[in-house]
Phi, psi and omega in degrees: 000314176309314186290328173302309177300322181297311185295314180303313184295315178300314180294321180286329175292320180289325169303312182295318180299319176293322177301306181301322178298307183289339173284343181081012180269002175211137175236145189235114179287160186304328180284340172289322179303306190302299183299331174291323174293316179299317178298318180304306176308313178299316183303307183310310184301316177302308176304314178291321173294316180302303192288323175291326179285325183283328176281345173275005181064041176240058192296335176282329172297317175303313180295316187291326174298324174293325180287306196278328173269319194278323179287318169302323176301310180302318175297311183297322181292323178297321185292308179310307185303315181292332182283346181270324182289000000 
């Protein structure tokens, strides 16, 4: 169920981004594409690690994954959004 919701969010965001690019209201430099793709892949890794650890009844490992993988992903995402603005 989590992956379905994740897919809906990613799909809606991709459609909105495509619409903004086609309208010409936003331009994205090449380095923002690179950091955005890396951020997306890291976010997917963080979510998969969190949910897998939580389902295996390892809540401490799930929290540690959010801290040690999620915080750098969040920082990289903020840098990416700042590069586009």
